C-alpha positions as CSV (number, residue, x, y, z in Angstrom):
1,M,19.4,-7.5,6.6
2,K,15.9,-6.7,5.4
3,R,15.7,-3.4,7.4
4,L,19.1,-2.3,5.9
5,F,17.8,-3.2,2.4
6,D,14.6,-1.2,3.0
7,L,16.5,1.8,4.3
8,L,19.0,1.9,1.4
9,L,16.3,1.4,-1.2
10,A,13.9,3.9,0.3
11,L,16.7,6.6,0.5
12,A,17.6,5.9,-3.1
13,A,14.0,6.0,-4.2
14,A,13.3,9.2,-2.2
15,V,16.2,11.0,-4.0
16,A,15.3,9.6,-7.4
17,L,11.6,10.4,-7.0
18,G,11.8,13.7,-5.1
19,V,10.7,15.9,-8.1
20,P,7.9,13.6,-9.2
21,V,6.6,13.4,-5.6
22,L,6.5,17.2,-5.4
23,L,4.7,17.4,-8.8
24,V,2.1,14.8,-7.8
25,A,1.5,16.7,-4.5
26,L,1.1,19.9,-6.4
27,A,-1.3,18.2,-8.9
28,V,-3.4,16.9,-6.0
29,R,-3.6,20.3,-4.4
30,L,-4.5,22.1,-7.7
31,T,-7.3,19.6,-8.7
32,S,-9.2,19.2,-5.5
33,A,-9.8,20.9,-2.1
34,G,-8.0,19.6,0.9
35,P,-4.4,18.4,1.7
36,A,-2.2,16.5,-0.8
37,L,-1.7,13.7,1.7
38,Y,-4.2,11.4,3.4
39,W,-3.0,9.8,6.6
40,S,-4.8,6.5,6.9
41,D,-5.0,4.5,10.2
42,R,-3.5,1.1,9.3
43,V,-2.6,-2.1,11.1
44,G,1.1,-2.8,11.4
45,R,3.3,-5.4,13.0
46,Q,1.7,-7.1,16.0
47,N,-1.6,-5.4,15.1
48,Q,-0.3,-2.0,16.2
49,I,-2.0,1.0,14.5
50,F,0.1,3.5,12.6
51,K,-0.5,6.4,10.3
52,M,0.2,5.6,6.6
53,P,0.4,8.4,4.1
54,K,-0.9,8.3,0.6
55,F,-1.6,10.9,-2.0
56,R,-5.2,11.8,-1.6
57,S,-7.2,10.2,-4.5
58,M,-10.6,10.5,-2.9
59,R,-12.5,13.7,-1.9
60,V,-12.3,15.0,1.6
61,G,-15.1,13.4,3.7
62,T,-15.1,10.0,2.0
63,P,-15.7,7.2,4.6
64,A,-12.6,5.4,5.8
65,V,-13.5,2.0,4.4
66,A,-12.1,-0.3,1.8
67,T,-12.9,1.1,-1.6
68,H,-15.0,-2.0,-2.6
69,L,-17.3,-1.2,0.4
70,L,-18.3,2.2,-1.0
71,A,-21.7,2.3,-2.8
72,D,-20.2,4.2,-5.8
73,P,-16.4,4.5,-5.4
74,K,-16.0,6.6,-8.6
75,S,-18.2,9.3,-7.2
76,H,-15.7,9.8,-4.4
77,L,-12.6,10.1,-6.7
78,T,-10.8,13.4,-7.2
79,P,-10.3,14.6,-10.8
80,I,-6.9,12.8,-10.9
81,G,-7.7,10.1,-8.3
82,S,-8.3,7.4,-10.9
83,F,-5.0,8.1,-12.6
84,L,-3.1,8.2,-9.2
85,R,-4.6,4.7,-8.4
86,K,-4.1,3.1,-11.8
87,S,-0.5,4.3,-11.9
88,S,0.1,3.5,-8.1
89,L,1.5,7.1,-7.7
90,D,-0.8,7.4,-4.7
91,E,1.5,5.0,-2.9
92,L,4.7,7.0,-3.2
93,P,4.4,8.8,0.2
94,Q,4.7,5.3,1.9
95,L,8.4,5.7,1.4
96,W,8.1,7.8,4.6
97,S,6.6,4.8,6.4
98,I,9.4,2.6,5.2
99,L,12.0,5.0,6.4
100,A,10.2,5.3,9.8
101,G,10.2,1.5,10.1
102,D,6.4,1.1,10.1
103,M,6.5,-0.6,6.8
104,S,8.9,-2.6,4.6
105,F,9.1,-2.7,0.8
106,V,7.7,-6.2,0.9
107,G,5.2,-7.8,3.3
108,P,1.4,-8.1,3.6
109,R,-0.3,-4.9,2.7
110,P,-1.4,-3.0,5.9
111,A,-5.0,-3.6,6.7
112,L,-7.3,-0.7,7.4
113,F,-8.0,-0.3,11.1
114,N,-11.6,-1.5,10.6
115,Q,-11.0,-4.6,8.4
116,H,-11.6,-6.8,11.4
117,D,-12.1,-10.0,9.3
118,L,-8.7,-9.6,7.6
119,I,-6.9,-8.7,10.8
120,A,-8.4,-11.8,12.6
121,L,-7.5,-14.2,9.9
122,R,-3.9,-12.8,9.6
123,T,-3.6,-13.1,13.4
124,Q,-4.7,-16.8,13.4
125,V,-1.9,-17.7,10.9
126,G,0.8,-15.5,12.4
127,V,1.0,-13.0,9.6
128,H,0.5,-10.2,12.2
129,E,4.1,-10.7,13.2
130,L,5.3,-9.4,9.8
131,V,6.1,-5.7,9.1
132,P,3.5,-4.7,6.4
133,G,4.7,-3.9,3.0
134,L,4.4,-1.5,0.1
135,T,3.8,-4.6,-2.0
136,G,3.5,-8.2,-1.3
137,W,3.0,-11.8,-2.5
138,A,-0.8,-11.3,-2.5
139,Q,-0.5,-8.0,-4.5
140,I,1.3,-9.7,-7.4
141,N,-1.1,-12.6,-7.3
142,G,-4.4,-10.8,-7.6
143,R,-4.3,-7.6,-5.5
144,D,-7.8,-6.1,-5.2
145,E,-9.5,-8.9,-7.0
146,L,-8.7,-11.5,-4.4
147,P,-11.1,-12.6,-1.6
148,I,-9.8,-11.9,1.9
149,S,-9.2,-15.7,2.6
150,D,-7.0,-16.0,-0.5
151,K,-5.0,-12.9,0.5
152,V,-4.4,-14.4,3.9
153,K,-3.3,-17.7,2.4
154,L,-0.8,-15.8,0.2
155,D,0.4,-13.7,3.1
156,A,0.9,-16.9,5.1
157,E,2.9,-18.4,2.2
158,Y,5.1,-15.2,2.2
159,L,5.6,-15.7,6.0
160,Q,7.0,-19.2,5.3
161,R,9.0,-18.3,2.2
162,Q,10.4,-14.8,3.1
163,S,14.0,-14.1,2.1
164,L,15.9,-11.3,0.4
165,L,15.8,-13.1,-2.9
166,F,12.1,-13.7,-2.7
167,D,11.6,-10.0,-1.8
168,I,13.6,-8.9,-4.8
169,R,11.5,-11.2,-7.0
170,I,8.3,-9.7,-5.6
171,L,9.6,-6.2,-6.2
172,W,10.5,-7.0,-9.8
173,M,7.0,-8.6,-10.4
174,T,5.4,-5.6,-8.8
175,F,7.2,-3.3,-11.2
176,I,5.9,-5.3,-14.1
177,K,2.4,-5.3,-12.7
178,V,2.4,-1.5,-12.1
179,L,3.6,-0.9,-15.7
180,R,0.8,-3.1,-17.0
181,R,-1.7,-1.7,-14.4
182,D,-2.8,-5.2,-13.5
183,G,-5.3,-5.8,-10.7
184,V,-5.8,-2.1,-9.8
185,S,-9.2,-1.0,-8.6
186,H,-10.3,2.5,-9.5
């Protein structure tokens, strides 16, 4: 049921957002050197690595680490990078990952391949069995401001509570958070 929901919603979103996606891709290309998309190595279900697309908000050559680990993250942003992140427009290409089955709309956010502490904690509590999501219970309860241990607790809570109704609630709460730009790192 969840996969069917993801497919139908992703197809509808791809149609509805087709023109905005093309405009964002063009804006990225016109404002900085390099491709419009950045393909990030992420950890998926059962700790398998997959390539997750995002609109490029950082300059080409930025180290592939979590933003908070960069000495001066703002110095790596493209001219429109901060806007893309604050508006969450950089996440739109992940519709591809949902259609491909690497991601779901709701689940734990996919860890970077080198976030060994997060991966280990998630594996200990069984969260690695979930398909990662575009949004999740941790994202609407703190997002980038949460310590890793708190994220994993919320991911484990999602593992126990997951249902279609809970997913719809999380999607609605995500929509509200994105509109308010709550918990977004720049």
